[in-house]
PDB file of N, CA, C and O in Angstrom:
ATOM      1  N   MET A   1     107.892 129.092 123.390  1.00  0.00           N
ATOM      2  CA  MET A   1     109.082 128.655 122.685  1.00  0.00           C
ATOM      3  C   MET A   1     109.025 127.155 122.408  1.00  0.00           C
ATOM      4  O   MET A   1     109.505 126.696 121.371  1.00  0.00           O
ATOM      5  N   ARG A   2     108.440 126.390 123.332  1.00  0.00           N
ATOM      6  CA  ARG A   2     108.350 124.939 123.141  1.00  0.00           C
ATOM      7  C   ARG A   2     107.483 124.590 121.939  1.00  0.00           C
ATOM      8  O   ARG A   2     107.804 123.682 121.172  1.00  0.00           O
ATOM      9  N   ASP A   3     106.383 125.316 121.780  1.00  0.00           N
ATOM     10  CA  ASP A   3     105.493 125.047 120.654  1.00  0.00           C
ATOM     11  C   ASP A   3     106.152 125.419 119.329  1.00  0.00           C
ATOM     12  O   ASP A   3     105.877 124.796 118.304  1.00  0.00           O
ATOM     13  N   LEU A   4     107.006 126.415 119.343  1.00  0.00           N
ATOM     14  CA  LEU A   4     107.691 126.824 118.128  1.00  0.00           C
ATOM     15  C   LEU A   4     108.630 125.733 117.629  1.00  0.00           C
ATOM     16  O   LEU A   4     108.723 125.502 116.424  1.00  0.00           O
ATOM     17  N   ILE A   5     109.324 125.063 118.538  1.00  0.00           N
ATOM     18  CA  ILE A   5     110.218 123.977 118.140  1.00  0.00           C
ATOM     19  C   ILE A   5     109.420 122.833 117.523  1.00  0.00           C
ATOM     20  O   ILE A   5     109.827 122.276 116.503  1.00  0.00           O
ATOM     21  N   TRP A   6     108.289 122.476 118.129  1.00  0.00           N
ATOM     22  CA  TRP A   6     107.464 121.405 117.568  1.00  0.00           C
ATOM     23  C   TRP A   6     106.907 121.805 116.214  1.00  0.00           C
ATOM     24  O   TRP A   6     106.783 120.959 115.328  1.00  0.00           O
ATOM     25  N   LEU A   7     106.565 123.083 116.030  1.00  0.00           N
ATOM     26  CA  LEU A   7     106.078 123.554 114.747  1.00  0.00           C
ATOM     27  C   LEU A   7     107.158 123.427 113.674  1.00  0.00           C
ATOM     28  O   LEU A   7     106.874 122.992 112.558  1.00  0.00           O
ATOM     29  N   ILE A   8     108.381 123.801 114.002  1.00  0.00           N
ATOM     30  CA  ILE A   8     109.492 123.686 113.061  1.00  0.00           C
ATOM     31  C   ILE A   8     109.743 122.225 112.711  1.00  0.00           C
ATOM     32  O   ILE A   8     109.963 121.896 111.545  1.00  0.00           O
ATOM     33  N   VAL A   9     109.712 121.351 113.706  1.00  0.00           N
ATOM     34  CA  VAL A   9     109.919 119.920 113.462  1.00  0.00           C
ATOM     35  C   VAL A   9     108.828 119.379 112.552  1.00  0.00           C
ATOM     36  O   VAL A   9     109.118 118.619 111.627  1.00  0.00           O
ATOM     37  N   ALA A  10     107.588 119.755 112.796  1.00  0.00           N
ATOM     38  CA  ALA A  10     106.484 119.275 111.958  1.00  0.00           C
ATOM     39  C   ALA A  10     106.624 119.764 110.524  1.00  0.00           C
ATOM     40  O   ALA A  10     106.390 119.004 109.585  1.00  0.00           O
ATOM     41  N   ILE A  11     107.002 121.015 110.347  1.00  0.00           N
ATOM     42  CA  ILE A  11     107.183 121.560 109.000  1.00  0.00           C
ATOM     43  C   ILE A  11     108.312 120.842 108.271  1.00  0.00           C
ATOM     44  O   ILE A  11     108.195 120.552 107.080  1.00  0.00           O
ATOM     45  N   LEU A  12     109.403 120.554 108.973  1.00  0.00           N
ATOM     46  CA  LEU A  12     110.517 119.851 108.344  1.00  0.00           C
ATOM     47  C   LEU A  12     110.132 118.435 107.935  1.00  0.00           C
ATOM     48  O   LEU A  12     110.506 117.978 106.855  1.00  0.00           O
ATOM     49  N   ILE A  13     109.391 117.743 108.784  1.00  0.00           N
ATOM     50  CA  ILE A  13     108.971 116.376 108.449  1.00  0.00           C
ATOM     51  C   ILE A  13     107.992 116.384 107.284  1.00  0.00           C
ATOM     52  O   ILE A  13     108.091 115.544 106.390  1.00  0.00           O
ATOM     53  N   ILE A  14     107.051 117.316 107.282  1.00  0.00           N
ATOM     54  CA  ILE A  14     106.105 117.408 106.173  1.00  0.00           C
ATOM     55  C   ILE A  14     106.841 117.768 104.887  1.00  0.00           C
ATOM     56  O   ILE A  14     106.545 117.216 103.828  1.00  0.00           O
ATOM     57  N   GLY A  15     107.789 118.683 104.974  1.00  0.00           N
ATOM     58  CA  GLY A  15     108.585 119.033 103.801  1.00  0.00           C
ATOM     59  C   GLY A  15     109.378 117.856 103.282  1.00  0.00           C
ATOM     60  O   GLY A  15     109.508 117.669 102.072  1.00  0.00           O
ATOM     61  N   TRP A  16     109.910 117.060 104.198  1.00  0.00           N
ATOM     62  CA  TRP A  16     110.652 115.865 103.792  1.00  0.00           C
ATOM     63  C   TRP A  16     109.742 114.876 103.082  1.00  0.00           C
ATOM     64  O   TRP A  16     110.111 114.320 102.047  1.00  0.00           O
ATOM     65  N   LEU A  17     108.557 114.656 103.633  1.00  0.00           N
ATOM     66  CA  LEU A  17     107.628 113.703 103.021  1.00  0.00           C
ATOM     67  C   LEU A  17     107.189 114.165 101.638  1.00  0.00           C
ATOM     68  O   LEU A  17     107.155 113.370 100.698  1.00  0.00           O
ATOM     69  N   VAL A  18     106.855 115.434 101.512  1.00  0.00           N
ATOM     70  CA  VAL A  18     106.436 115.956 100.209  1.00  0.00           C
ATOM     71  C   VAL A  18     107.580 115.868  99.209  1.00  0.00           C
ATOM     72  O   VAL A  18     107.376 115.464  98.065  1.00  0.00           O
ATOM     73  N   GLY A  19     108.765 116.239  99.631  1.00  0.00           N
ATOM     74  CA  GLY A  19     109.909 116.186  98.730  1.00  0.00           C
ATOM     75  C   GLY A  19     110.308 114.774  98.368  1.00  0.00           C
ATOM     76  O   GLY A  19     110.688 114.505  97.229  1.00  0.00           O
ATOM     77  N   TYR A  20     110.224 113.873  99.325  1.00  0.00           N
ATOM     78  CA  TYR A  20     110.643 112.488  99.076  1.00  0.00           C
ATOM     79  C   TYR A  20     109.699 111.796  98.100  1.00  0.00           C
ATOM     80  O   TYR A  20     110.138 111.109  97.179  1.00  0.00           O
ATOM     81  N   PHE A  21     108.416 111.982  98.308  1.00  0.00           N
ATOM     82  CA  PHE A  21     107.451 111.286  97.459  1.00  0.00           C
ATOM     83  C   PHE A  21     107.110 112.066  96.196  1.00  0.00           C
ATOM     84  O   PHE A  21     106.646 111.476  95.221  1.00  0.00           O
ATOM     85  N   GLY A  22     107.329 113.365  96.194  1.00  0.00           N
ATOM     86  CA  GLY A  22     106.953 114.164  95.037  1.00  0.00           C
ATOM     87  C   GLY A  22     108.104 114.526  94.121  1.00  0.00           C
ATOM     88  O   GLY A  22     107.946 114.546  92.900  1.00  0.00           O
ATOM     89  N   PHE A  23     109.267 114.814  94.701  1.00  0.00           N
ATOM     90  CA  PHE A  23     110.370 115.344  93.906  1.00  0.00           C
ATOM     91  C   PHE A  23     111.685 114.639  94.212  1.00  0.00           C
ATOM     92  O   PHE A  23     112.731 115.287  94.249  1.00  0.00           O
ATOM     93  N   ALA A  24     111.657 113.351  94.429  1.00  0.00           N
ATOM     94  CA  ALA A  24     112.853 112.625  94.864  1.00  0.00           C
ATOM     95  C   ALA A  24     113.979 112.711  93.838  1.00  0.00           C
ATOM     96  O   ALA A  24     115.142 112.845  94.219  1.00  0.00           O
ATOM     97  N   ASP A  25     113.669 112.638  92.570  1.00  0.00           N
ATOM     98  CA  ASP A  25     114.715 112.684  91.552  1.00  0.00           C
ATOM     99  C   ASP A  25     115.283 114.085  91.380  1.00  0.00           C
ATOM    100  O   ASP A  25     116.478 114.240  91.125  1.00  0.00           O
ATOM    101  N   ALA A  26     114.453 115.098  91.515  1.00  0.00           N
ATOM    102  CA  ALA A  26     114.890 116.465  91.260  1.00  0.00           C
ATOM    103  C   ALA A  26     115.663 117.064  92.426  1.00  0.00           C
ATOM    104  O   ALA A  26     116.622 117.806  92.212  1.00  0.00           O
ATOM    105  N   VAL A  27     115.266 116.756  93.649  1.00  0.00           N
ATOM    106  CA  VAL A  27     115.836 117.423  94.816  1.00  0.00           C
ATOM    107  C   VAL A  27     117.045 116.678  95.370  1.00  0.00           C
ATOM    108  O   VAL A  27     118.024 117.304  95.774  1.00  0.00           O
ATOM    109  N   GLY A  28     116.988 115.365  95.393  1.00  0.00           N
ATOM    110  CA  GLY A  28     118.138 114.577  95.830  1.00  0.00           C
ATOM    111  C   GLY A  28     118.373 114.614  97.323  1.00  0.00           C
ATOM    112  O   GLY A  28     117.464 114.316  98.098  1.00  0.00           O
ATOM    113  N   SER A  29     119.577 114.975  97.745  1.00  0.00           N
ATOM    114  CA  SER A  29     119.971 114.868  99.145  1.00  0.00           C
ATOM    115  C   SER A  29     119.381 115.956 100.028  1.00  0.00           C
ATOM    116  O   SER A  29     119.460 115.848 101.252  1.00  0.00           O
ATOM    117  N   LEU A  30     118.797 116.992  99.459  1.00  0.00           N
ATOM    118  CA  LEU A  30     118.174 118.040 100.276  1.00  0.00           C
ATOM    119  C   LEU A  30     117.066 117.460 101.142  1.00  0.00           C
ATOM    120  O   LEU A  30     116.844 117.920 102.261  1.00  0.00           O
ATOM    121  N   ILE A  31     116.383 116.466 100.634  1.00  0.00           N
ATOM    122  CA  ILE A  31     115.298 115.833 101.378  1.00  0.00           C
ATOM    123  C   ILE A  31     115.832 115.183 102.647  1.00  0.00           C
ATOM    124  O   ILE A  31     115.212 115.272 103.706  1.00  0.00           O
ATOM    125  N   HIS A  32     116.962 114.542 102.538  1.00  0.00           N
ATOM    126  CA  HIS A  32     117.526 113.866 103.704  1.00  0.00           C
ATOM    127  C   HIS A  32     118.101 114.866 104.702  1.00  0.00           C
ATOM    128  O   HIS A  32     118.132 114.590 105.901  1.00  0.00           O
ATOM    129  N   ILE A  33     118.545 115.995 104.237  1.00  0.00           N
ATOM    130  CA  ILE A  33     118.998 117.052 105.145  1.00  0.00           C
ATOM    131  C   ILE A  33     117.824 117.555 105.976  1.00  0.00           C
ATOM    132  O   ILE A  33     117.980 117.808 107.171  1.00  0.00           O
ATOM    133  N   LEU A  34     116.654 117.702 105.364  1.00  0.00           N
ATOM    134  CA  LEU A  34     115.457 118.110 106.108  1.00  0.00           C
ATOM    135  C   LEU A  34     115.097 117.078 107.173  1.00  0.00           C
ATOM    136  O   LEU A  34     114.721 117.437 108.289  1.00  0.00           O
ATOM    137  N   LEU A  35     115.211 115.808 106.829  1.00  0.00           N
ATOM    138  CA  LEU A  35     114.916 114.755 107.795  1.00  0.00           C
ATOM    139  C   LEU A  35     115.886 114.809 108.970  1.00  0.00           C
ATOM    140  O   LEU A  35     115.474 114.679 110.122  1.00  0.00           O
ATOM    141  N   VAL A  36     117.153 114.996 108.687  1.00  0.00           N
ATOM    142  CA  VAL A  36     118.154 115.078 109.755  1.00  0.00           C
ATOM    143  C   VAL A  36     117.877 116.272 110.653  1.00  0.00           C
ATOM    144  O   VAL A  36     117.992 116.157 111.873  1.00  0.00           O
ATOM    145  N   LEU A  37     117.514 117.416 110.083  1.00  0.00           N
ATOM    146  CA  LEU A  37     117.186 118.593 110.892  1.00  0.00           C
ATOM    147  C   LEU A  37     115.959 118.334 111.775  1.00  0.00           C
ATOM    148  O   LEU A  37     115.918 118.765 112.927  1.00  0.00           O
ATOM    149  N   ALA A  38     114.970 117.635 111.234  1.00  0.00           N
ATOM    150  CA  ALA A  38     113.782 117.318 112.025  1.00  0.00           C
ATOM    151  C   ALA A  38     114.127 116.390 113.183  1.00  0.00           C
ATOM    152  O   ALA A  38     113.634 116.583 114.295  1.00  0.00           O
ATOM    153  N   VAL A  39     114.960 115.393 112.940  1.00  0.00           N
ATOM    154  CA  VAL A  39     115.362 114.469 114.002  1.00  0.00           C
ATOM    155  C   VAL A  39     116.169 115.205 115.065  1.00  0.00           C
ATOM    156  O   VAL A  39     115.990 114.958 116.257  1.00  0.00           O
ATOM    157  N   ILE A  40     117.047 116.097 114.652  1.00  0.00           N
ATOM    158  CA  ILE A  40     117.816 116.892 115.617  1.00  0.00           C
ATOM    159  C   ILE A  40     116.872 117.741 116.456  1.00  0.00           C
ATOM    160  O   ILE A  40     117.072 117.879 117.663  1.00  0.00           O
ATOM    161  N   GLY A  41     115.856 118.305 115.837  1.00  0.00           N
ATOM    162  CA  GLY A  41     114.872 119.094 116.586  1.00  0.00           C
ATOM    163  C   GLY A  41     114.120 118.267 117.613  1.00  0.00           C
ATOM    164  O   GLY A  41     113.882 118.722 118.732  1.00  0.00           O
ATOM    165  N   ILE A  42     113.743 117.046 117.231  1.00  0.00           N
ATOM    166  CA  ILE A  42     113.046 116.159 118.169  1.00  0.00           C
ATOM    167  C   ILE A  42     113.964 115.773 119.327  1.00  0.00           C
ATOM    168  O   ILE A  42     113.548 115.791 120.485  1.00  0.00           O
ATOM    169  N   LEU A  43     115.200 115.427 119.017  1.00  0.00           N
ATOM    170  CA  LEU A  43     116.144 115.059 120.074  1.00  0.00           C
ATOM    171  C   LEU A  43     116.423 116.224 121.011  1.00  0.00           C
ATOM    172  O   LEU A  43     116.550 116.032 122.220  1.00  0.00           O
ATOM    173  N   TYR A  44     116.519 117.428 120.465  1.00  0.00           N
ATOM    174  CA  TYR A  44     116.728 118.614 121.298  1.00  0.00           C
ATOM    175  C   TYR A  44     115.548 118.810 122.233  1.00  0.00           C
ATOM    176  O   TYR A  44     115.723 119.104 123.415  1.00  0.00           O
ATOM    177  N   LYS A  45     114.348 118.645 121.699  1.00  0.00           N
ATOM    178  CA  LYS A  45     113.146 118.808 122.515  1.00  0.00           C
ATOM    179  C   LYS A  45     113.091 117.756 123.617  1.00  0.00           C
ATOM    180  O   LYS A  45     112.725 118.071 124.749  1.00  0.00           O
ATOM    181  N   LEU A  46     113.444 116.526 123.307  1.00  0.00           N
ATOM    182  CA  LEU A  46     113.431 115.478 124.321  1.00  0.00           C
ATOM    183  C   LEU A  46     114.530 115.690 125.357  1.00  0.00           C
ATOM    184  O   LEU A  46     114.333 115.384 126.533  1.00  0.00           O
ATOM    185  N   ALA A  47     115.677 116.205 124.941  1.00  0.00           N
ATOM    186  CA  ALA A  47     116.797 116.406 125.862  1.00  0.00           C
ATOM    187  C   ALA A  47     116.533 117.542 126.836  1.00  0.00           C
ATOM    188  O   ALA A  47     116.944 117.467 127.994  1.00  0.00           O
ATOM    189  N   THR A  48     115.855 118.592 126.389  1.00  0.00           N
ATOM    190  CA  THR A  48     115.600 119.726 127.272  1.00  0.00           C
ATOM    191  C   THR A  48     114.507 119.428 128.268  1.00  0.00           C
ATOM    192  O   THR A  48     114.503 119.987 129.365  1.00  0.00           O
ATOM    193  N   GLY A  49     113.581 118.562 127.911  1.00  0.00           N
ATOM    194  CA  GLY A  49     112.514 118.193 128.832  1.00  0.00           C
ATOM    195  C   GLY A  49     111.556 119.329 129.063  1.00  0.00           C
ATOM    196  O   GLY A  49     111.499 120.287 128.293  1.00  0.00           O
ATOM    197  N   ARG A  50     110.804 119.208 130.133  1.00  0.00           N
ATOM    198  CA  ARG A  50     109.823 120.238 130.471  1.00  0.00           C
ATOM    199  C   ARG A  50     110.405 121.184 131.508  1.00  0.00           C
ATOM    200  O   ARG A  50     110.761 120.780 132.615  1.00  0.00           O
ATOM    201  N   ASN A  51     110.491 122.423 131.134  1.00  0.00           N
ATOM    202  CA  ASN A  51     110.967 123.442 132.068  1.00  0.00           C
ATOM    203  C   ASN A  51     109.765 124.225 132.603  1.00  0.00           C
ATOM    204  O   ASN A  51     108.883 124.605 131.834  1.00  0.00           O
ATOM    205  N   PRO A  52     109.725 124.464 133.905  1.00  0.00           N
ATOM    206  CA  PRO A  52     108.569 125.184 134.466  1.00  0.00           C
ATOM    207  C   PRO A  52     108.527 126.631 134.040  1.00  0.00           C
ATOM    208  O   PRO A  52     107.617 127.364 134.430  1.00  0.00           O
TER     209      PRO A  52
END
């Protein structure tokens, strides 16, 4: 489950980068929503820590 969260975060960040640099005029605020979701995912992962 831990690896799945990191995978989702990586996909969101990559999607944000592609959208920001490739389609910034067409997509608009959707790019920033992806970034916010990625940051929330990272914070969630850091808050839960390592569970045995």
